[in-house]
N, C-alpha and C positions, 0 to 999 in steps of 0.2 A: 552344284552350288547355285546355278541360275534358277533351278526349280525351287530351291529353298527361298531365294530372294523374292521370286515372284509370289510365292505363297505368303511370305511375311508382309509383302507390300499389300496383298489383298486383305490381310488382317488389319493393317493400318488404315486402309480405305474404309473398312467397316467402322473403325473408331471415328474417322472423319464423318462418315455418313450419320452416325448417331449424334455427333456434335452439331452438324448442319441441320438435321431434323429438329433439334432442340431450338436452335437459333431462329428457324423459320416458324416456330410455334406449332409444328405438326405433332411433336412429342414434347414432353417436359422432363425435368429432373425427377419428378415424382414417378413418371413412367419408368425411369431408370431403376428406381427403388423396387417397383413391381417386377421388372425383368430380373433384377438381382435375386429376388426370392425364388423365381423359377430356376435360375442358374444354380443357386446354392442348395436348393432342396430337391431338384429333379435331375437336370442335365449333368451337373458336376458329379453327383454320386454315381450316375450311370457311366460317365467317362472313367471314373476311378475303377469301377467294377470291370470294365472292358480291359483296362490296363493290366489287371491281374490275371487275365485269362491264360497268358503264356509265361507269366513271371515265375522264376525259380528263386526262392529265398535263400540267402546266405547270411549267416550271423555277422559277418564282417560289415554288412550294410548298416548295422546299428551304430557305426561310427559317424554316419551322416547326421543324425539328430544332434550328436555331440558337437559337430562343427557349427551348426546353426545356433545351438544353445550358447556356445562360447562367444560367437560373433555378436550375439544379442547383448551379452554382458559387457563386451568391449564397447559397444555402442552406448549402452546405458552409462558406463563409466565416463565416456567422453561427454555425454550429455550433462552429467553431474559436474565434471571438471569445468566445462565451458560456462555453466550457469551458477557456479557456487557462490560468486560474488554478486549475482544479479538478484532481481526482485522475484516476487511470487510467480508472476506470469512467465517470466523468463525461465525459471526452473521447470514449470509445468510444460512449457513448449519444448525445451531441449530434451527433457527426460522422457517425454512421450513421443516425440517425433523422430529421434535418432534410432532407438531400438525398434525391433519388430518389422517384419516383412509382410506385404500383402500377397500371400500365396493363394489362398482359397478362391477369391473372386477376381484375381488378375493373372498371376503367374501360371497357376495350374491350368485354367482354361486356355491360356495362350500356348503353353508348351504341349497341351494335349492335341493341338492341331498341327504341331510341327515335329514333335519328338515321338519316338516309338514307345511301346508299353514300358520298357525298362526305364526310360527317361522320366516318364510320368510317375512311376513308383519312387524313383530317386527324389523327385520334387516333393512327393508326399512325405518321404522320410525326413527331408529338410524341414518341412512344416511341423513335424512332430516335435522337434526341438525349439521351434519358433512359436508355436501356438500358446503355450503357457504365458509367454511374455505378452502376446497380443491380447489375451483374454483377462488380463488383470494384474499380473505381477508388476509390470512397469508402472501402472497406475498406483498400486499400493506403495511402491518405493518412492514415487514422486510425491505422494501424499506425506510420507514420512519426512522427505527432504524439506517440505514447506511447513512441517509441524502440524499436519492434519491427519485424521484417520479416515480413509476412503471407505472402509468397511469391506474391502476386497481381501479376503484371506488367501493364502497360497493354495490351500486345499479347495477352497471355493472356486478359485480361478481355474484350477485343473478340472474340477468336476463339471464346470460349464462347458468344457470341450465336448462332453458327451451329450450335449443338447444340440450339437451341430450334425445334421444328417451326413454330410460329406466325411466328417471325422469318424463317425460311427461306422459308416460303410468301409472306410479305410482300415479301421482297427479289425473289423470282422474279416475282411479279405486278407489282411496281413496274417491274422491268426490262422486262417484256413491254409494259407501258403506255408506257414511255419510247420504245420502238421501234414503237409503234402495232401491236403484235401481240396476239393473243388466243388463249385455249384453245378447243377445240371446244365447241360448245353442249352436247354430251352430258356433258362434264365438269361444266359449271355445273348442268345438270339433276340430276346425281347429288348434288353437294354441297348443292344447294338443299333436298334432303330432310333433310339433317343439320343445317344451320346454324340453323334455328328453335329447336332444342333448346339452343343455346348460352346464351341469356339466362337461362331458368329454371334450368338446371343450375348456372350460375355463381352465381346469387343464393342458391340452396339451399346451395351450397358455402360461401359467405360466412357464412351463418347457422350452419353447423356449426362454423366456425372462430372465431366470436366468443368472446372470453374477457374477463371483467370481474374487477377486483380491488378489495377493500375496504380496502386498505392506504393510508391517507390520507397517510402520510409520503412516498409517491411522487407525490402529486398535483401538487406544485409543478413538478417536471420535466416531467410530462405536459402541464400547462397551457402551460409555456413553449414546448415543441416545437410544439404544435398552434396556438398563437397566432401564432408566427413563420411557420409554414407558411401560415396563413390570410392574413397580411399580404402575403406574397410572391404568393400566389395572386390576391388582389384586384388587386394592381398589374399582374400579367401579364394577367389577364382584361380589365381596364379598358383598358390600353394597346393590347392586340392587337385587341380588339373595336371600339374607337373610332378607332384611328389607321391600321390597315392596310387595303389596298385589296382584300383577298380577298373572294370571294363570301360571302354571309350564312351559309350552312351551314358553311363552313370557320371563319369567325370565331366562330360559336356553339360549334362543337365544341372549338376550342382554349380558349376562355374557360371552358368547363365542365371540360375535362380538367385545367386548372390547379388544380382543387380535388380532384384524385385523392388518395387516402389514402397513407400511408407504404408504401414498398415492402415486399413480403412477404419479400424476400431479406435484409432488415436483421436479422431474428431469427436467421437461420442464421449470418450473419457475426458477430453479437454473441456467439452461443454458441461459435463457433470461436475468438473472441478471449477467451473466458471472462469476458464482461461480465455485466451484470444482465439476464438473459433475461426474468425476470418483469416488470420495469419496461418492457422493450421490448414485450412482449405487451400490457400494459395501455395503453401509448401508442398502439400500432397499432390496438387495438380502438376506442379513443376516436376516433382519426382516421377509421376506417371509418364509425363512427356519424355523425360530422360530415358526411362525404361523402354518406352515404345520405340525409341531410336536405337538404343544400345543392344537390346535383346535380339532383335532380328539380325543386327550386324554380327553379333557373336554366333548366332545360328549359322550364318554363312561362312564365318572365318574359322571356327573351331573344327 
């Protein structure tokens, strides 16, 4: 346990390093965007490939995407219920901030440095049920709730998944695993040189993107969103970890992934719908800080 805590603390220090570098003017938030492109397009796909090197597929694992899909719809329903009597901006905020988890550029890089290959694959499976909501379904439904048409069709949202290198690599590797096929060892040897950089780069990226607000008038909405997400996360983690028959590494990975922060795509969708972007940024940052505290703690305790 002590080794896990030390490693988790090192990851947190990398986040602090990124934030301090930004505050000192050595790096900027725009640099974080550049780093995120490297992470999402190079290091993360390599980390996913390595995680499949020794993975043995079982059809029962397809229950994991169902868990994340159902939890997303529960969160979306809560968002609609909380905001149903509110105004336009309130509906946009709650229906886009409550559902969807930031797996690709936060949770997956984080767990890839702490969990084994099976745990990483379990997190990818969780993201399979989560990604359609991240990439447009929640935006489409929020638009319907406020009486507007966002132009995001369900099929279009799903097809956008295949423009993401990490998702494409995941689908290819999963398909190979289903048919008990594997890539040549030379491919794994090459990507193994790149994949160790994924965790540190992702943590520094998160530090560069952290933003805090001193506007206390926005605090109530931020608290409501994060408390509701935590309650659903606790329910998912407890039920999955204690009641399912999956291997320990899989149950641990899913329980931890349930505490992933708010999806990074929510800010873009809120901006597109001309909602309160500053409030979304504040809520997302608080969500990231909560995850940075809780996830390492769960690594150590579970």
